[in-house]
Each structure stands twice: as C-alpha cells, then as structure tokens.
DONU-785659 format. One record per residue (C-alpha): residue in one letter; x, y, z. Coordinates in pm, whole numbers, padded with zeros to 5 digits, always signed. Example, Ala and Ser with C-alpha at 12.3 -4.5 7.8 and 13.67 -1.06 7.14 Angstrom:
2
a+01230-00450+00780
s+01367-00106+00714
This chain:
719
m+02236-04333+02319
s+02025-04585+02132
a+01797-04792+02349
p+01546-05073+02363
p+01175-04987+02379
l+01059-04786+02675
q+00940-04979+02977
t+00679-04869+03228
a+00719-05141+03490
a+00620-05017+03834
t+00884-05214+04021
a+01262-05185+04040
q+01497-05480+04012
p+01718-05546+04316
v+02084-05464+04261
h+02227-05527+04609
r+02394-05854+04504
i+02551-05670+04211
l+02693-05384+04417
c+02788-05608+04711
p+02873-05945+04551
r+02989-06229+04775
s+03159-06389+04474
i+03287-06261+04141
v+03410-06435+03828
i+03614-06254+03563
v+03539-06414+03227
g+03826-06317+03002
a+04087-06289+03277
s+04431-06213+03143
a+04788-06194+03262
d+04811-05871+03062
a+04759-05612+03334
r+04637-05359+03076
s+04355-05577+02941
f+03999-05521+03061
g+04015-05840+03265
g+04356-05743+03402
f+04233-05401+03511
v+03930-05548+03691
q+04141-05810+03871
g+04404-05552+03964
n+04139-05317+04103
l+03977-05588+04314
e+04311-05702+04453
r+04435-05352+04532
w+04111-05271+04710
g+04125-05591+04914
y+03803-05746+04785
d+03720-06007+05049
g+03476-06223+04856
a+03551-06530+04644
m+03721-06440+04314
h+03717-06683+04019
l+03898-06648+03687
v+03812-06790+03345
s+04100-06773+03099
r+04174-06973+02786
s+04542-06878+02789
s+04648-06890+03155
s+04633-07153+03427
e+04697-06896+03699
i+04720-06514+03725
n+04886-06342+04020
g+04878-06670+04206
r+04507-06725+04146
p+04403-07041+03961
c+04209-07013+03637
v+03963-07245+03468
k+03931-07276+03092
t+03552-07265+03062
i+03249-07127+03241
d+03117-07481+03285
e+03399-07549+03532
l+03285-07272+03770
p+03094-07341+04093
e+02723-07269+04087
g+02559-06961+04233
i+02825-06693+04171
d+02679-06349+04241
l+02849-06149+03964
a+03025-06227+03638
v+03245-05967+03472
l+03245-06029+03098
a+03579-05884+02987
i+03548-06041+02643
p+03472-05920+02289
e+03112-05883+02175
g+03132-06198+01961
g+03157-06427+02264
v+02911-06255+02493
l+02587-06430+02395
d+02731-06779+02443
a+02886-06671+02774
v+02550-06551+02907
r+02387-06880+02811
q+02667-07075+02980
l+02642-06863+03295
a+02276-06956+03314
g+02378-07319+03356
q+02589-07220+03657
r+02300-07021+03809
c+02496-06695+03802
h+02292-06404+03940
a+02418-06108+03732
a+02681-05998+03481
v+02862-05676+03393
l+02918-05637+03020
f+03174-05383+02893
a+03157-05467+02521
s+03022-05218+02268
g+02865-05279+01928
y+02504-05314+02039
a+02209-05075+02015
e+02440-04773+01992
a+02577-04915+01663
g+02268-04915+01440
a+02017-05176+01325
e+02257-05473+01335
g+02367-05381+01685
q+02006-05341+01797
a+01931-05694+01680
k+02229-05824+01877
q+02113-05638+02185
q+01763-05778+02152
a+01901-06132+02133
l+02118-06061+02436
a+01822-05926+02631
e+01613-06233+02548
a+01894-06467+02651
a+01943-06282+02981
r+01570-06293+03060
a+01553-06664+02979
a+01856-06727+03200
g+01727-06512+03486
i+02050-06309+03477
l+02055-05935+03540
l+02284-05763+03291
v+02466-05437+03364
g+02536-05278+03025
p+02636-05349+02756
n+02849-05052+02654
c+02919-04952+03014
m+03216-04903+03246
g+03075-05104+03534
f+03055-04966+03886
t+03263-04872+04188
n+03122-04938+04534
l+03348-04722+04750
a+03160-04807+05068
a+03204-05184+05026
g+03541-05182+04848
v+03420-05333+04518
p+03569-05161+04208
v+03419-05350+03910
t+03544-05131+03629
f+03816-05148+03363
e+03965-04817+03477
p+04281-04857+03688
m+04161-04749+04034
p+04406-04655+04311
a+04320-04819+04641
r+04099-04617+04874
e+03972-04660+05225
r+03610-04768+05240
e+03379-04471+05268
s+03189-04468+05597
r+03053-04111+05606
p+02707-04012+05481
a+02781-03993+05113
i+02672-03948+04752
g+02532-04219+04526
v+02603-04157+04156
v+02436-04329+03863
a+02483-04245+03495
q+02395-04408+03167
s+02725-04281+03028
g+03035-04458+03154
f+03249-04152+03085
m+03011-03932+03282
a+02999-04177+03573
a+03379-04170+03595
n+03390-03795+03547
l+03141-03735+03829
r+03326-03975+04057
e+03662-03807+04006
a+03520-03455+04028
l+03337-03522+04354
l+03629-03708+04512
g+03862-03433+04394
r+03671-03175+04594
g+03674-03394+04902
a+03311-03506+04883
p+03238-03855+05018
v+03109-04089+04745
a+02950-04422+04841
a+02895-04573+04497
v+02918-04487+04127
f+02722-04697+03877
s+02731-04691+03496
t+02424-04852+03333
g+02518-04820+02963
n+02257-04949+02719
e+02041-05085+03003
v+01949-05430+02870
s+01803-05518+03210
v+01949-05302+03490
c+01834-04941+03446
v+01897-04614+03625
e+01572-04661+03817
d+01696-04989+03968
v+02008-04822+04100
i+01814-04524+04236
a+01584-04762+04425
h+01890-04921+04586
y+02035-04581+04677
i+01709-04473+04841
a+01716-04781+05063
d+02090-04754+05142
p+02136-04571+05476
k+02490-04469+05379
i+02365-04253+05090
r+02240-03901+05160
v+02222-03752+04808
i+02155-03922+04473
t+02326-03773+04166
v+02195-03881+03825
y+02299-03830+03464
v+02054-03966+03207
e+01999-03921+02837
q+01669-04109+02837
i+01444-04210+03123
r+01309-04545+03010
r+01055-04606+03288
p+00907-04261+03356
q+00629-04367+03592
l+00869-04569+03804
f+01113-04279+03804
l+00842-04047+03937
q+00748-04301+04206
l+01111-04323+04310
a+01139-03944+04317
a+00851-03937+04566
q+01020-04211+04772
a+01349-04019+04771
r+01168-03708+04890
a+00997-03904+05167
a+01336-04048+05269
g+01486-03698+05286
k+01733-03772+05005
p+01768-03505+04735
l+01774-03644+04382
v+01989-03418+04159
l+01946-03476+03786
l+02119-03363+03468
m+01930-03466+03155
p+02044-03315+02823
g+01787-03253+02553
r+01652-02902+02605
s+01741-02813+02247
a+01600-03128+02086
r+01302-03081+01854
a+00982-03123+02046
r+00727-03384+01949
e+00508-03268+01663
a+00193-03097+01784
a-00121-03301+01742
q-00402-03050+01742
s-00320-02761+01969
h-00072-02504+02091
t-00024-02710+02404
g+00114-03000+02204
a+00351-02771+02018
l+00488-02604+02330
a+00504-02900+02569
g+00796-03094+02426
d+00923-03421+02568
h+01212-03273+02764
a+01006-02984+02896
t+00725-03218+02999
a+00961-03453+03179
t+01140-03168+03356
s+00813-03012+03471
l+00684-03336+03620
l+01019-03424+03776
q+01043-03084+03942
g+00686-03133+04064
d+00817-03431+04260
a+01107-03218+04391
v+01374-03362+04163
v+01654-03102+04136
a+01683-03071+03758
v+02002-02877+03677
d+02121-02733+03348
s+02495-02806+03338
l+02763-03038+03465
d+02902-02765+03694
e+02558-02722+03849
l+02522-03098+03895
l+02848-03115+04092
d+02799-02792+04285
t+02436-02853+04382
t+02519-03207+04491
a+02800-03077+04713
i+02570-02829+04889
l+02281-03073+04935
l+02518-03333+05078
r+02576-03092+05366
y+02218-02960+05376
p+01981-03227+05239
q+01665-03055+05367
p+01709-02685+05287
p+01433-02447+05393
a+01243-02230+05148
g+01369-01875+05136
g+01584-01635+04939
t+01960-01605+04916
a+02180-01373+05121
f+02519-01261+04991
m+02804-01136+05209
t+03136-00988+05105
g+03390-00727+05206
s+03392-00571+04858
g+03153-00320+04709
a+03250-00438+04360
m+03169-00801+04444
k+02839-00688+04595
n+02744-00512+04271
l+02839-00814+04061
a+02629-01036+04286
l+02327-00810+04237
d+02356-00831+03858
f+02422-01202+03849
a+02136-01287+04085
d+01904-01080+03869
d+02019-01266+03557
l+01949-01598+03729
g+01613-01495+03868
l+01755-01562+04215
e+01581-01373+04493
l+01801-01164+04724
p+01531-01074+04980
a+01520-00761+05191
l+01612-00824+05553
t+01364-00787+05837
p+01390-00476+06056
a+01507-00692+06346
t+01796-00830+06139
v+01890-00482+06015
s+01900-00361+06375
r+02126-00648+06485
l+02362-00600+06191
t+02379-00223+06243
a+02496-00279+06597
m+02786-00495+06472
l+02891-00296+06162
p+03084+00030+06139
a+02873+00342+06092
y+02962+00374+05722
a+02841+00021+05636
v+02484-00039+05514
a+02297-00327+05677
e+02126-00482+05374
n+02129-00782+05141
p+02376-00815+04973
l+02594-00708+05263
d+02929-00536+05219
y+03080-00557+05568
t+03376-00341+05451
t+03722-00402+05598
i+03628-00504+05952
g+03730-00863+05880
v+04096-00759+05876
r+04084-00656+06241
q+03796-00877+06360
p+03786-01200+06156
g+03559-01363+06412
l+03293-01097+06349
i+03238-01221+05995
g+03114-01554+06125
e+02874-01376+06359
l+02743-01172+06066
v+02683-01491+05865
l+02479-01650+06143
t+02286-01327+06200
m+02191-01308+05833
l+02081-01672+05838
d+01858-01606+06141
d+01646-01382+05918
a+01311-01543+05833
h+01340-01427+05471
v+01678-01593+05417
g+01705-01958+05322
n+02076-01976+05234
i+02389-01761+05218
v+02709-01706+05020
l+03018-01568+05191
a+03264-01442+04928
i+03608-01356+05066
p+03959-01340+04919
v+04204-01621+04989
g+04456-01372+05122
p+04810-01418+05257
t+04905-01693+05502
m+04816-01493+05815
a+04473-01406+05673
q+04415-01769+05578
r+04497-01872+05934
d+04242-01623+06067
k+03977-01758+05832
a+04055-02119+05917
d+04041-02050+06290
h+03748-01808+06307
i+03534-01792+05993
v+03517-02158+05890
p+03405-02285+06235
a+03133-02021+06249
v+03001-02100+05901
a+03006-02471+05991
k+02748-02399+06264
a+02491-02287+06007
t+02173-02493+06001
k+02073-02340+05666
p+02284-02382+05351
a+02597-02167+05381
v+02875-02178+05124
l+03220-02027+05124
v+03365-01863+04811
l+03738-01801+04813
t+03800-01550+04537
g+04126-01529+04348
d+04058-01804+04094
a+04347-02054+04106
s+04552-01867+04367
p+04696-02120+04614
i+04525-02213+04939
e+04742-02321+05231
p+04709-02691+05323
f+04594-02609+05677
f+04315-02394+05537
i+04200-02670+05299
e+04209-02921+05585
a+03997-02692+05803
i+03737-02650+05526
e+03721-03021+05446
a+03692-03114+05814
s+03409-02866+05860
g+03206-02992+05564
v+03144-02633+05449
p+03092-02633+05068
l+03383-02452+04902
f+03376-02258+04575
r+03634-02053+04387
s+03363-01875+04184
a+03075-01667+04320
d+02894-01722+03990
r+02897-02099+04034
a+02794-02071+04398
l+02492-01859+04312
r+02390-02091+04028
a+02398-02387+04263
l+02210-02203+04538
r+01939-02116+04288
h+01872-02490+04263
v+01906-02541+04638
a+01654-02265+04705
a+01420-02407+04439
y+01449-02749+04604
g+01346-02605+04940
e+01039-02455+04774
a+00973-02777+04579
l+00958-02981+04899
q+00675-02762+05026
r+00505-02754+04686
a+00517-03133+04660
a+00355-03163+05003
r+00070-02940+04886
a+00038-03145+04566
e-00007-03458+04777
k-00306-03291+04943
v-00447-03204+04600
r-00416-03567+04489
a-00587-03682+04806
k-00904-03488+04719
p-01152-03693+04513
v-01228-03564+04162
t-01535-03668+03968
a-01444-03783+03619
l-01696-03632+03378
p-01833-03853+03101
l-01692-03774+02758
p-01883-03517+02549
g-02005-03799+02325
a-01873-04075+02104
v-01505-04016+02032
p-01467-03887+01673
p-01233-04075+01437
n-00963-03810+01484
g-01020-03793+01860
t-01101-03419+01855
f-01443-03309+01972
a-01601-03007+01804
e-01580-02681+01999
y-01942-02686+02114
q-01893-03035+02259
g-01569-02944+02432
k-01715-02626+02579
d-02019-02810+02710
w-01789-03064+02877
l-01569-02795+03031
a-01874-02601+03149
r-01992-02910+03337
a-01647-02923+03496
g-01692-02567+03621
l-01545-02346+03347
t-01730-02030+03241
v-01808-02019+02868
p-02007-01764+02661
r-02384-01800+02644
g-02489-01970+02322
a-02587-02292+02148
l-02539-02494+01830
a-02761-02397+01535
r-02825-02626+01242
s-03011-02369+01030
a-03022-01993+00983
d-03364-01977+01150
e-03232-02163+01453
a-02934-01927+01467
v-03168-01627+01470
r-03373-01782+01752
i-03062-01844+01964
a-02933-01491+01902
g-03268-01349+02006
e-03243-01534+02335
i-02884-01434+02421
g-02887-01087+02262
y-02686-00921+01987
p-02406-00880+01884
v-02311-01245+01837
v-02029-01462+01708
l-02087-01737+01452
k-01845-02032+01442
a-01842-02330+01206
q-01851-02660+01398
a-01705-02998+01304
s-01470-03241+01466
a-01242-03223+01162
l-01222-02842+01183
p-01030-02762+01504
h-00882-02436+01366
k-01184-02259+01222
s-01028-01918+01159
d-00791-02067+00901
v-01084-02131+00664
g-01299-01827+00742
g-01510-02027+00984
v-01545-01751+01247
l-01749-01434+01202
v-01767-01181+01485
g-01974-00873+01568
l-02294-00978+01391
a-02514-00696+01517
d-02865-00796+01410
e-03078-01054+01231
p-02993-00945+00874
a-02622-00954+00957
l-02659-01296+01114
r-02847-01440+00813
a-02591-01297+00574
g-02317-01432+00797
w-02469-01778+00793
v-02445-01786+00413
q-02094-01638+00415
l-01968-01881+00679
h-02078-02187+00484
a-01937-02044+00161
n-01599-01981+00325
v-01572-02332+00467
g-01698-02487+00144
a-01432-02307-00057
h-01152-02439+00161
r-01293-02775+00269
p-01556-02883+00015
e-01555-03240+00147
l-01646-03132+00500
t-01998-03162+00644
l-02056-02927+00937
d-02245-03025+01252
g-02381-02671+01242
a-02266-02331+01364
l-02214-02217+01723
v-02395-01893+01802
e-02246-01715+02104
a-02266-01382+02280
m-01968-01155+02214
g-01726-01158+02506
a-01597-00831+02646
r-01234-00741+02581
g-00986-00861+02841
l-00644-01016+02876
e-00611-01323+02654
l-00440-01629+02802
v-00399-01990+02697
v-00461-02282+02929
g-00397-02628+02795
a-00299-02979+02888
r-00166-03287+02716
r-00115-03644+02824
d+00236-03756+02739
p+00222-04129+02658
d+00517-04197+02888
w+00504-03926+03154
g+00134-03856+03194
p-00053-03524+03203
v+00109-03180+03212
v-00067-02843+03211
l+00035-02526+03028
v-00055-02163+03100
g+00063-01843+02934
l-00034-01550+02716
g-00291-01650+02457
g-00429-01534+02126
i-00166-01441+01869
w+00091-01383+02144
i+00136-01752+02207
e+00287-01785+01860
a+00498-01469+01886
l+00631-01493+02244
k+00583-01855+02351
d+00568-01718+02706
v+00426-02019+02888
r+00476-02222+03204
l+00449-02602+03213
i+00326-02738+03544
p+00216-03074+03686
a-00153-03152+03674
d-00170-03181+04054
m-00022-02843+04146
a-00205-02652+04419
e-00380-02329+04320
e-00154-02112+04538
d+00149-02253+04357
i-00014-02204+04016
a-00049-01835+04105
v+00326-01827+04176
e+00393-01982+03835
l+00182-01712+03670
g+00412-01458+03830
r+00710-01627+03660
l+00583-01556+03310
k+00812-01317+03126
a+00516-01088+03067
s+00371-01132+03415
a+00354-00753+03451
v+00048-00747+03223
l-00136-00966+03473
h-00094-00697+03737
g-00203-00415+03506
i+00015-00176+03306
r-00049+00161+03141
g-00377+00211+03318
s-00520-00137+03267
a-00659-00314+03572
a-00499-00622+03725
v-00673-00946+03632
d-00803-01204+03878
l-00506-01437+03931
r-00700-01664+04163
a-00965-01722+03898
i-00699-01807+03639
a-00527-02044+03881
h-00862-02210+03949
v-00913-02279+03578
v-00563-02427+03549
a-00631-02649+03851
l-00968-02750+03708
v-00809-02857+03380
g-00540-03049+03569
a-00799-03226+03783
q-00993-03350+03480
m-00673-03468+03311
r-00595-03671+03621
a-00948-03806+03653
n-01014-03885+03285
d-00739-04102+03141
q-00925-04105+02807
i-00866-03731+02764
t-00534-03675+02587
e-00548-03300+02530
i-00731-02985+02630
d-00670-02646+02469
i-00844-02328+02587
n-00727-02038+02370
p-00811-01774+02443
l-00913-01776+02805
v-01005-01413+02865
a-00927-01282+03213
y-01095-00982+03375
p-01030-00776+03690
a-01100-00925+04031
g-01458-00865+04136
s-01598-00906+03785
a-01917-01109+03757
e-01726-01351+03533
p-01352-01315+03608
v-01258-01562+03331
l-01429-01667+03009
a-01324-01944+02767
l-01383-01812+02416
d-01249-02119+02236
a-01174-02472+02351
l-01067-02809+02217
v-01097-03143+02393
v-00918-03446+02247
a-00973-03806+02357
r-00793-04131+02293
v-00930-04316+01993
a-01007-04677+02073
C-alpha cells in the first residue's frame, strides 16, 4: 500500500463523530440499489439508522421515499459524516464544497490515489491539503468504510444484512485493507464472537489506524483490539497507545506482514544489518505487550481467546486428551512452536492420581484414557485441577465430537466445567468438519468457551496468549527501568563527518558508562607504542585507528600476539603498510595498543536508533558466527536485566552459554548487565544512533572480569 510521508504526531484525532454520526449525507446517492451509494443507503435503512439521512443526487429527486438535493450547497450545515460514493474525478471539488457546509468528516471509497503511482500520489496530496484546509477528517481514500455494530451504523458499500446491535463486551477491528477488514468481520462473526466495530482506513489521508485504536481504548464496549496494518505511519503514537491499551486491560492483537521484506541497508555495523525495519518494530511492539501474530489464523484465534480471557496469567500450557496418539502429536507440535508444556507440581500429580484409573499417568500432557465415556463430568474436574497448578497458565482440552449422546454429555457436563476456568481454557473438537449438533454449538456459544476444530491452531494461538501473559509482567518491569534516572554521557568528542567514532574513542566512552575494555591506549608513534606495551605487559594487540576505518581487519589493520618490543616495532611498520596499500588516502589517528584478552565465548551486543521507532538492542553470538548463524535476539532498550537473561536463553545456540563439551558456563548476569547498559545509554543519549560491540567476550561466573569488549563502534547523528 503506497502512503503519504510518515507522521510522528503524539496525539490521535477523535473519530467518535465518524463512528457514531448524528447525521449522514450520501453524495452520489442513486436509485440503483447495486451502486455504491445504493448499497450504503440500503445498509443504513435495513439497520434502522436513527440519525438524519441526506441524499445528494444529480439524477433523482427522491430515493426510497427520501428527498434528494442536486448539489452539496443545498445541504444543511454541520452534517457529521459525508459518504462520497462518487468517482475520483469529482472528489476534490466535493470536499471543498463540504467545507462550505461545515461538514465534520467524509468517507471516501474511490481508488486511483497513492496506490496508483506518481500521478495518484499527487492527487492524494492535493486531496489531503484540501481536507486540512477545510478542517474535514477523511476516511480513505481506497477504503471500504466502517461498520459500527454496537451503534447500528453500517457505512460501507458491501450489502450488509441487518443485525441486532451488539451489547456484549466485544472486539474492535481496524485494518488498512478494506478486504481484510471485511474478512476479519465475517470470520469473527461466523464463529459467534461479538464484534463492536470494524473500521477500514485505506490510504489514510487523515484518519489513521492509530486514531481508531485510541477510540477503541476509550470505548467501554470494546475488550480486545484486533489490528491489520501494512505500515504503521505514526510509530511513537502507536507505542503510546499500546501502553494505554495495556493499562486499560485491553489486549492489542496485531498482524503486520513484512517479515520477508529486505531489511534496511546496514550503516556501519552488524546491528544495522540484522535489525531490519519489521524486526525492530515487532521487538518494540512486543515490549509494550502488543500481541504480534504471524498469520491470519493466529490473528482470529488469538483474538477469540483473549476476548474471553483479556488478562491471562504467565505460565505454560497444559494439554488434555483421551488419546495417546493426540498426546504424542501435541508433544511434537508444542516443541516445534517453542511452547512450554510444564511439569506439574507434586500436589497436582497427587490430586490427578486420585481421580484417574491406575493405568493412567498423571502428567502434562495428560491422557485421561477412556474414563470420559462413563464419567463425562470427571473431565471437567480434571481441567480445573490442571489449571489450579501454579506452573500452568492455560489449557487445551482436545476431545472428539462423537455421536449425539456423547455430544449431549459434553454439552451438559464438560462445557459448563470448562466455562468456570479463570485461566484461558479452550475446547478442541476433533474430527475436522464432522457435524456438531445445534444444541452442542448453542451450549458452547452461550458459555463463551473458545472453540477450535484443530489442536494445531489452538496451540499456536495459546503460544501468543502465554507470551502475552509474560509480556504484561515484562512491560511492568520495563516501566520500573524507565523510571530510574540514567546519566547521559557526553559524546567521545566532536562528531566525525561520517558519524562514526574511532574504536579508541568509542571504547573510552563505553568504559565511562561501565563497560570493561582491555587495558591499553592510543599510540601515535612506534616509541609511544613500546612505552604503552611496557606498562600493560606483552603480548599486545595493535589496531589501526581512524573514524573512516570502522572495519580494520578488512585492510590488515589488526595485528595480534605481538610478544615483545621487536615484534611490536615490526608490527607498527607492517600495520601502516597494510593500511596504506588499501587506503592510501587515509590518515590514521594512531594505533591502539591493548593487552591480549583471554579466550572466551564471543558475543555481539549492539544497538541502533530507528528513525521512526527509536532504539532497539541486539544480542547474540559474535565474531564470525554472527555472519554464519545470525543467531540474535532483538529487544527493547528498556528491558529489565532479568528479562534480558531470559532472551539469552532463547538463542538457538543458547546451550553454549551454559557450557558444552567440558567448557564452563559463562556469566549470564554480566552479559545481561552489558545489554542493559547499552540500552540505557541509547535511551539517555538521543545523539547516539548506533553502538556495536563485537566481540564481547564472556567468561565463567566468578571471573575477575566476566565480560570484556574487544572491539566497539559508537555512531552519532551528524548535525
């Protein structure tokens, strides 16, 4: 979707008068019931819209008994909402005319704007300027409007069957794509989920996704906010709204395609190469407890569960079934997803053992065997017993649909018990598309228990539900981190023309922030290098230093293991010859003489400041492995150290952190402290755009220096 320039405004525009208009005018009304104007009018009439409805039509004097006027100038002043059901060619003049009638807002269906190339972008820019000058909020263009199911206002060109106004706690949907908005609406309604409003924002000339989210947060009827976006145009506002949604107890479930898009070109470091736009946005959104899902199925399924359980606790997933085969499949699938199926506490095992037959094993996943045939009520008791376990945060009950008698047992005994759960509990009726008796469906819908026909889909959704429960706690700890004052260190010196400080400057700056770096100093002559080496002791490392030489090894600018003075003097000559051969135009600041660091586990810790989203921190395996494996975690700059340690455990190669093949475990707390330190300085110093520590060598806990930064880059914004 093509779009106007990104905005970073910190306030949302009010959309209440759009969603709940007291008066509507259809510009382009038509007696043809299958025209856009005809569909909108038909929808409003079928739904019993009780506000004032006006019609502008060049060809009709009345439609369905409603009078029409020929021009916008004949309308009364102060109409809340205009529906522009007209071709693109007449839109700009219509907006200007609506301004004269002091119209508040307009919905624009027409296409042919920014999504259509340079000419369309120019048209959209003119439209945006006209709307701003008129003080009119525009929904669209290139949208399908909205449907307010709670207020009975269907402003869309889809033919909408009449529905009763939704009064239950419900879902608020907003999507930039009109197709996706309609798809989500129909899918959620089709599974019996209450939907309060569905809003399509299209090209977002003035009303954006953020404006609708702000309305949903304030709307007491809405319990869960479901979002489909292709581009978040006001990232800082979106993050503020995510925090407000969390404070209001309203989960914000988001699907944002773009994982496979090419990341932004790296500026100077590995961090820039590995922290792409989508990954950066997702990391920061999840830091504010946005539930970022990976597929449309997950968006629908996770929304359905969180509607019932908007504040899920942290904890693993329990799985219950009467089939050993299903139990085995659940084990494999949970492992593939990285979904924890925790061991049960001894107290829970004891309680389950007392209820189960002797041949059943009281564990998670639980195969309760065939007892449900004779004692269907016992299954519900088993569900509640499993949920009482302190390690369990949610549960899946996977049972066959069964014949009519079995369905009656489940409707009467199992569904009411599962409905009592205070933690997320979902019901999976296996058998794919096998029919479910109407009474059974009615019992499930009345209970509010989330229903699935696929255990795979249920587990995928619960992975996000469980992550959300953890994210709520993590976000609370991040708030405490942000509340602690951080001293912003002065820059290492005048910002170089390319923004990148030489290694010796960056290391000095990081050392003042609290990072451990090798002993050493900058030498500007061979004699000075020998003096420094004599003070710190041999062997030493010699590194060429210049702002314009961030990657010294590429030009032979790093010599290691210089064991004595003759080797150091020879190295000095060799170093300058190497750099001169590759970069003859370059003048070095000097050479950094440092003590050789002991071998350890090489990591990378970096950070970059996204121009739209702000700072994000990266941690993973360093050295050459960062290029080969790209095994990294992106995390918000305000993450608490205990949560950073958890993220380290989620690295694919996390086993090496704990020691393998005789190697000792490294100090995870010390690594987490460095990551937090880097994040703190990124938050405190808005001039710093990038930090890259590669490698950060980690040593076993109890070492005198548990971490040591062997190389570092610091990049600042050039004025």
